[in-house]
C-alpha positions as CSV (number, residue, x, y, z in Angstrom):
1,M,-2.7,-8.2,6.1
2,Y,-2.8,-7.3,2.4
3,I,-4.7,-10.4,1.4
4,H,-6.9,-10.0,4.5
5,L,-7.8,-6.5,3.2
6,L,-8.7,-7.9,-0.3
7,K,-10.8,-10.7,1.1
8,Q,-12.7,-8.3,3.4
9,L,-13.5,-6.1,0.5
10,Q,-14.8,-9.1,-1.4
11,D,-16.9,-10.1,1.5
12,A,-18.3,-6.5,1.6
13,G,-19.5,-7.0,-2.0
14,Y,-16.7,-5.4,-4.0
15,Q,-15.3,-6.9,-7.2
16,F,-11.8,-6.2,-8.3
17,Q,-11.1,-4.8,-11.8
18,T,-8.1,-3.7,-13.8
19,L,-8.1,-0.1,-14.9
20,S,-8.9,-1.1,-18.5
21,G,-11.7,-3.4,-17.3
22,Y,-13.2,-0.5,-15.3
23,I,-13.1,1.8,-18.3
24,D,-14.7,-0.8,-20.5
25,A,-17.5,-1.7,-18.1
26,P,-17.4,-0.5,-14.5
27,L,-19.1,-2.9,-12.1
28,R,-21.7,-1.6,-9.6
29,R,-19.4,-2.0,-6.6
30,S,-15.7,-2.3,-7.7
31,V,-12.1,-1.8,-6.7
32,I,-9.6,-0.8,-9.3
33,L,-6.5,-2.5,-8.0
34,R,-3.4,-0.7,-9.2
35,H,0.3,-1.6,-8.6
36,D,3.1,0.9,-9.2
37,I,6.3,-1.1,-9.6
38,D,8.8,1.6,-8.5
39,I,11.6,-0.7,-7.5
40,T,11.5,-4.4,-8.1
41,A,9.5,-6.7,-10.4
42,I,10.2,-9.6,-8.0
43,S,7.9,-8.1,-5.3
44,A,5.2,-7.5,-7.9
45,L,5.3,-11.1,-9.1
46,R,4.8,-12.3,-5.5
47,L,1.7,-10.2,-5.1
48,A,0.4,-11.2,-8.5
49,R,0.6,-14.8,-7.6
50,L,-1.2,-14.3,-4.3
51,E,-4.0,-12.3,-6.0
52,K,-4.4,-15.0,-8.6
53,Q,-5.0,-17.5,-5.8
54,E,-7.9,-15.3,-4.6
55,G,-9.3,-14.9,-8.1
56,I,-8.3,-11.2,-8.1
57,R,-7.0,-9.3,-11.1
58,G,-5.2,-5.9,-11.0
59,S,-3.2,-3.5,-13.1
60,Y,0.6,-3.6,-12.9
61,Y,2.6,-0.5,-14.0
62,F,6.3,-1.0,-14.6
63,R,9.1,1.5,-15.1
64,T,12.0,1.1,-17.5
65,T,14.5,0.9,-14.7
66,R,16.8,-2.1,-14.3
67,F,14.9,-4.0,-11.6
68,S,11.4,-2.9,-12.5
69,Y,11.6,-3.7,-16.2
70,R,11.9,-7.5,-16.2
71,P,10.2,-8.9,-19.3
72,Q,10.0,-12.5,-18.2
73,M,8.4,-11.6,-14.9
74,M,6.1,-9.2,-16.6
75,R,5.0,-12.0,-19.0
76,E,4.3,-14.3,-16.1
77,I,2.2,-11.6,-14.4
78,A,0.2,-11.1,-17.6
79,A,-0.2,-14.9,-17.9
80,L,-1.8,-14.8,-14.4
81,G,-4.5,-12.6,-15.9
82,H,-3.3,-9.2,-14.7
83,E,-3.0,-6.0,-16.8
84,I,0.4,-4.8,-17.8
85,G,1.0,-1.0,-18.2
86,Y,3.7,1.5,-18.6
87,H,4.7,3.6,-15.5
88,Y,6.0,6.4,-17.6
89,E,8.5,9.2,-16.6
90,D,9.7,10.4,-19.9
91,L,9.2,14.1,-19.3
92,T,11.2,14.2,-16.1
93,R,14.0,12.0,-17.6
94,N,14.3,14.5,-20.5
95,D,14.3,17.6,-18.1
96,G,11.0,18.9,-19.4
97,N,11.9,18.6,-23.1
98,M,8.5,17.7,-24.6
99,D,9.7,16.6,-28.0
100,L,12.3,14.2,-26.5
101,A,9.8,13.0,-23.9
102,I,7.1,12.1,-26.4
103,R,9.7,10.3,-28.6
104,D,10.9,8.2,-25.7
105,F,7.3,7.6,-24.6
106,R,6.4,6.2,-28.0
107,D,9.6,4.0,-28.1
108,N,9.1,2.7,-24.6
109,L,5.4,2.0,-25.1
110,A,6.3,-0.1,-28.2
111,Q,8.9,-2.0,-26.2
112,F,6.3,-2.8,-23.5
113,R,3.8,-4.0,-26.2
114,E,6.3,-6.6,-27.3
115,I,5.7,-8.2,-23.9
116,A,2.0,-7.7,-23.4
117,P,-0.9,-5.7,-24.7
118,V,-0.9,-2.2,-23.1
119,R,-4.1,-0.2,-23.1
120,T,-3.5,2.0,-20.1
121,V,-0.5,3.9,-18.6
122,C,0.2,5.7,-15.3
123,M,2.7,8.4,-14.5
124,H,5.6,7.9,-12.1
125,G,5.6,10.8,-9.7
126,R,9.4,11.5,-9.7
127,S,9.0,13.8,-6.7
128,G,12.6,14.9,-7.0
129,S,11.9,16.7,-10.3
130,P,10.0,19.9,-10.9
131,Y,8.4,18.5,-14.0
132,D,5.1,16.6,-14.0
133,N,5.1,13.6,-16.3
134,R,1.3,14.1,-16.9
135,D,2.0,17.4,-18.7
136,I,2.7,15.5,-21.9
137,W,-1.1,15.1,-22.1
138,K,-1.5,18.8,-22.4
139,Q,-0.1,18.5,-25.9
140,H,-0.9,15.0,-26.9
141,D,-3.9,12.6,-26.6
142,L,-4.0,9.1,-25.2
143,A,-5.9,8.0,-28.3
144,D,-2.9,8.9,-30.5
145,F,-1.1,5.9,-28.9
146,D,-4.1,3.6,-28.8
147,L,-4.5,4.1,-25.1
148,I,-7.8,4.3,-23.3
149,A,-6.9,5.6,-19.8
150,E,-4.4,7.3,-17.5
151,P,-5.9,7.2,-14.0
152,Y,-4.9,10.7,-13.0
153,I,-6.6,12.3,-16.0
154,S,-9.2,9.7,-16.9
155,L,-11.0,9.0,-13.6
156,D,-13.4,11.2,-11.6
157,F,-12.1,11.1,-8.0
158,D,-15.2,12.8,-6.7
159,K,-16.9,9.5,-7.4
160,I,-13.9,7.1,-6.9
161,L,-12.2,7.0,-3.5
162,Y,-8.4,7.1,-4.0
163,M,-6.3,5.2,-1.4
164,S,-2.5,4.8,-1.8
165,D,0.0,3.0,0.5
166,T,2.7,5.6,-0.1
167,T,5.0,5.8,3.0
168,Q,3.4,2.7,4.4
169,K,0.4,4.8,5.5
170,W,-2.9,5.2,3.8
171,D,-2.7,9.0,4.5
172,G,0.8,9.4,3.1
173,N,-0.5,12.2,0.7
174,K,0.7,14.6,3.4
175,I,4.2,13.7,2.3
176,A,3.7,12.7,-1.3
177,L,4.2,15.4,-3.9
178,R,2.2,13.9,-6.7
179,D,0.7,10.5,-5.6
180,K,-2.6,12.1,-4.5
181,V,-5.7,13.5,-6.1
182,K,-8.3,16.2,-5.5
183,S,-11.5,14.8,-4.3
184,S,-14.7,15.8,-2.5
185,L,-14.9,12.4,-0.8
186,N,-14.0,13.2,2.8
187,L,-12.6,9.8,3.9
188,S,-9.0,9.3,5.2
189,F,-7.4,6.3,6.9
190,R,-3.9,5.8,8.4
191,T,-3.7,2.0,8.9
192,T,-5.2,-1.0,7.1
193,R,-7.1,-1.8,10.3
194,D,-8.7,1.7,10.0
195,I,-10.0,0.8,6.6
196,L,-11.3,-2.6,7.8
197,D,-13.1,-0.9,10.8
198,N,-14.8,1.5,8.3
199,I,-15.4,-0.8,5.4
200,N,-19.2,-0.3,5.4
201,K,-18.6,3.5,5.0
202,L,-16.6,3.2,1.7
203,P,-18.2,4.3,-1.6
204,D,-19.1,1.9,-4.3
205,H,-16.0,2.7,-6.4
206,I,-12.4,2.7,-5.1
207,M,-8.9,2.8,-6.6
208,I,-6.3,1.3,-4.4
209,T,-2.6,2.0,-5.3
210,I,-0.1,-0.5,-4.1
211,H,3.7,-0.4,-4.1
212,P,4.6,-4.1,-3.8
213,E,8.0,-3.6,-2.2
214,L,6.3,-2.1,0.9
215,W,4.4,-5.4,1.6
216,T,6.7,-8.2,3.0
217,Q,6.3,-11.7,4.4
218,T,9.1,-11.6,7.0
219,F,9.9,-9.3,9.9
220,P,13.5,-8.5,8.5
221,G,11.9,-7.5,5.2
222,W,9.3,-5.4,7.0
223,L,12.0,-3.7,9.1
224,L,14.1,-2.9,6.0
225,A,11.1,-1.4,4.2
226,K,10.0,0.5,7.3
227,S,13.6,1.9,7.8
228,F,13.7,3.0,4.2
229,V,10.3,4.7,4.4
230,I,11.2,6.6,7.6
231,V,14.6,7.8,6.3
232,H,13.3,8.6,2.8
233,G,10.1,10.1,4.0
234,T,11.9,12.4,6.4
235,Y,14.3,13.5,3.7
236,K,11.4,14.3,1.3
237,K,9.2,16.1,3.9
238,Y,11.9,18.4,5.4
239,Y,14.2,18.9,2.5
240,R,13.4,17.6,-1.0
241,N,9.8,18.5,-1.2
242,R,10.4,22.1,-0.1
243,K,13.2,22.4,-2.7
244,V,11.1,21.0,-5.5
245,R,8.1,23.1,-4.7
246,K,10.3,26.2,-5.1
247,Q,11.6,24.8,-8.5
248,I,8.0,24.2,-9.6
249,K,7.0,27.8,-8.8
250,S,10.0,29.1,-10.8
251,Y,9.2,26.7,-13.7
252,K,5.6,27.9,-13.8
253,R,6.6,31.5,-13.8
254,V,8.9,31.0,-16.8
255,T,6.4,29.0,-18.8
């Protein structure tokens, strides 16, 4: 279904771009294909190979966690023509301490650049934390780190339709705390088939955010992912998000 979606977008006249490619020279009708590697690099490599077969390039953002940060797999994905980026979470990891966060960001970015060129970064939501990783850009500039873009602060989502597969639904923003954007584009889809049925209504510019571990090739794999999404989504919706929203309000009052 994932590859079918990409092919149908191509048939509708869209061309796929990395985030850096879009920033450099946006095509007339384009899809920025973004992948957030929250859990495993193995799932990312599988999608990267499939996309390569279709002549598609995308941006892959890796965390520094044990199973996401896999240099050899990251190098292979880069060799396939995809963009490698840093899925940063330094502010949340340092409990809101900006000085420690920017130090770790600089060190981690340098480590990533030993693997592949990194021109763009993308925040990891860390919805269990009251701190927003994007806040480091309130005190620092992307250019200070030779970066050209961070999607949440560099793109105009009134002109670019944002779609994310969070919670295995395309309208998972109702549960997501940070994986969403403000936009005047009034389009919302639940299933991939909904997107396909309305493909002629899509605007010329789109960003699609993919979490590779949610897309599987076997029924047992799909069942495992679905079970995780249901349990984790219920926990977030009815407990954690409410708790974190209260913490965010308290944090903002203090600052």
